[in-house]
C-alpha positions as CSV (number, residue, x, y, z in Angstrom):
1,X,51.3,107.5,-74.2
2,X,50.9,105.5,-77.4
3,X,50.9,101.7,-77.4
4,X,54.3,101.8,-79.2
5,X,55.8,104.0,-76.4
6,X,54.4,101.7,-73.7
7,X,55.8,98.6,-75.4
8,X,59.2,100.3,-75.9
9,X,59.3,101.3,-72.2
10,X,58.3,97.8,-71.0
11,X,60.9,96.2,-73.2
12,X,63.6,98.6,-71.9
13,X,62.6,97.9,-68.3
14,X,62.6,94.1,-69.0
15,X,66.1,94.3,-70.6
16,X,67.4,96.3,-67.7
17,X,66.0,93.9,-65.1
18,X,67.5,90.9,-67.0
19,X,70.9,92.6,-67.3
20,X,70.9,93.3,-63.5
21,X,69.8,89.8,-62.7
22,X,72.5,88.3,-64.9
23,X,75.2,90.6,-63.5
24,X,74.2,89.5,-59.9
25,X,74.4,85.8,-61.0
26,X,77.9,86.3,-62.4
27,X,78.9,88.1,-59.2
28,X,77.9,85.1,-57.2
29,X,80.1,82.7,-59.1
30,X,83.4,81.7,-57.6
31,X,86.7,82.4,-59.4
32,X,88.2,79.2,-58.2
33,X,86.6,75.9,-57.2
34,X,88.4,73.2,-55.2
35,X,87.5,69.7,-56.6
36,X,88.8,67.6,-53.8
37,X,86.1,65.1,-52.7
38,X,87.9,62.1,-54.3
39,X,91.5,62.5,-53.3
40,X,92.6,58.9,-52.5
41,X,94.6,58.3,-55.6
42,X,95.0,61.8,-57.1
43,X,95.4,65.2,-55.5
44,X,92.5,67.6,-55.7
45,X,92.2,70.1,-58.6
46,X,92.0,73.8,-58.2
47,X,89.6,74.5,-61.0
48,X,89.9,77.9,-62.6
49,X,86.1,78.6,-62.9
50,X,86.6,82.1,-64.1
51,X,88.7,81.0,-67.1
52,X,86.3,78.2,-68.0
53,X,83.2,80.6,-67.9
54,X,85.0,82.7,-70.5
55,X,85.4,79.6,-72.7
56,X,82.0,78.1,-72.5
57,X,78.9,79.1,-74.4
58,X,76.8,79.2,-71.2
59,X,76.6,77.6,-67.7
60,X,74.6,74.6,-68.9
61,X,77.6,73.2,-70.7
62,X,78.7,72.0,-67.2
63,X,75.8,72.6,-64.9
64,X,73.1,71.1,-67.1
65,X,69.7,72.6,-66.1
66,X,70.8,73.7,-62.7
67,X,71.6,77.3,-63.5
68,X,68.5,78.2,-65.4
69,X,70.1,78.3,-68.8
70,X,68.6,75.1,-70.1
71,X,70.3,71.8,-70.7
72,X,72.3,70.9,-73.8
73,X,73.1,67.3,-72.7
74,X,71.2,64.8,-74.9
75,X,70.7,62.4,-71.9
76,X,69.0,65.2,-69.9
77,X,67.1,67.1,-72.5
78,X,64.6,64.3,-73.1
79,X,63.0,65.0,-69.8
80,X,64.4,68.4,-68.7
81,X,64.0,70.5,-71.9
82,X,61.5,72.7,-70.0
83,X,62.8,72.3,-66.5
84,X,62.9,75.2,-64.1
85,X,66.2,76.4,-62.5
86,X,67.3,74.5,-59.4
87,X,69.3,75.6,-56.4
88,X,72.0,72.9,-56.9
89,X,74.9,73.7,-59.1
90,X,77.7,71.6,-57.6
91,X,78.5,68.3,-59.3
92,X,78.2,66.3,-56.1
93,X,74.7,67.7,-55.5
94,X,73.4,65.3,-58.1
95,X,76.3,62.9,-58.8
96,X,77.2,60.5,-56.0
97,X,80.8,60.2,-54.8
98,X,80.5,56.5,-54.0
99,X,77.9,54.9,-56.3
100,X,78.4,51.5,-54.6
101,X,77.7,52.8,-51.0
102,X,74.7,51.3,-49.2
103,X,73.2,54.8,-48.9
104,X,73.3,55.4,-52.6
105,X,72.0,52.0,-53.6
106,X,69.1,52.2,-51.1
107,X,68.2,55.7,-52.4
108,X,68.2,54.4,-56.0
109,X,66.0,51.4,-54.9
110,X,63.6,53.8,-53.2
111,X,63.1,55.8,-56.4
112,X,60.0,53.9,-57.6
113,X,60.0,55.7,-60.9
114,X,63.7,55.2,-61.6
115,X,64.0,58.5,-63.4
116,X,67.7,59.0,-62.7
117,X,68.9,55.4,-62.5
118,X,71.4,56.2,-65.2
119,X,72.9,59.3,-63.5
120,X,76.7,58.7,-63.6
121,X,78.8,58.9,-60.4
122,X,80.8,62.0,-59.7
123,X,84.1,60.6,-61.1
124,X,82.4,59.7,-64.4
125,X,80.5,63.0,-64.5
126,X,83.8,65.0,-64.1
127,X,85.5,62.9,-66.8
128,X,82.7,63.0,-69.3
129,X,82.4,66.7,-69.0
130,X,86.0,67.6,-68.7
131,X,87.7,65.2,-71.0
132,X,85.1,65.6,-73.8
133,X,85.4,69.3,-73.8
134,X,89.2,69.2,-73.4
135,X,89.4,67.0,-76.5
136,X,87.3,69.4,-78.5
137,X,89.2,72.5,-77.2
138,X,92.7,70.9,-77.3
139,X,93.0,71.0,-73.5
140,X,94.9,68.7,-71.2
141,X,93.5,65.1,-71.2
142,X,96.1,63.0,-69.3
143,X,95.2,62.1,-65.7
144,X,98.2,63.9,-64.2
145,X,97.8,66.9,-66.5
146,X,95.1,68.2,-64.2
147,X,95.8,66.4,-60.9
148,X,99.0,64.8,-59.5
149,X,98.9,61.2,-58.3
150,X,99.2,60.6,-54.6
151,X,101.5,58.0,-53.0
152,X,98.5,55.7,-52.6
153,X,97.8,56.3,-56.3
154,X,101.3,55.3,-57.3
155,X,100.9,52.1,-55.2
156,X,97.5,51.3,-56.7
157,X,98.6,51.9,-60.3
158,X,101.9,50.1,-59.7
159,X,103.9,53.2,-60.9
160,X,107.2,51.8,-59.7
161,X,106.6,48.5,-61.6
162,X,106.0,50.4,-64.8
163,X,109.2,52.4,-64.4
164,X,111.2,49.3,-63.6
165,X,109.9,47.3,-66.6
166,X,110.7,50.2,-68.9
167,X,114.2,50.6,-67.5
168,X,114.9,46.8,-67.9
169,X,113.7,46.9,-71.5
170,X,110.2,45.5,-70.8
171,X,106.9,47.0,-71.8
């Protein structure tokens, strides 16, 4: 066998292995994802993961460097340009639900290097990712376009006061 034939065979095998690996990774992805960890003021969102994977360039658009496709986020790429794949792909694996909880504050204080001191909380991470992309792709950007407000949310945001003021000619 010539060197050219060996190289061609190796490249074919490598391409096949990569194709099988990628197909297995896509088979492991859920079609729907329930985003329901912060449902005090708004109902959870049934996120159409399958549809969004068809719209995005690659997984790192949302999952940063967690899925092995590299990060495109300017805030992350400074340190994670060459990072290896991690097991965590869920937003709440890295972004805290309650950034003002004692547990979260103590964990940040214990990080002597303070590498991820600027990691946004879960709500901010969702909104930075979702709204920014939705603005670019002409998707829904209003709060209730994606998730309905709960009765607690109506009370918190004084929804009835807004409606009353409008009906009475107020602002």
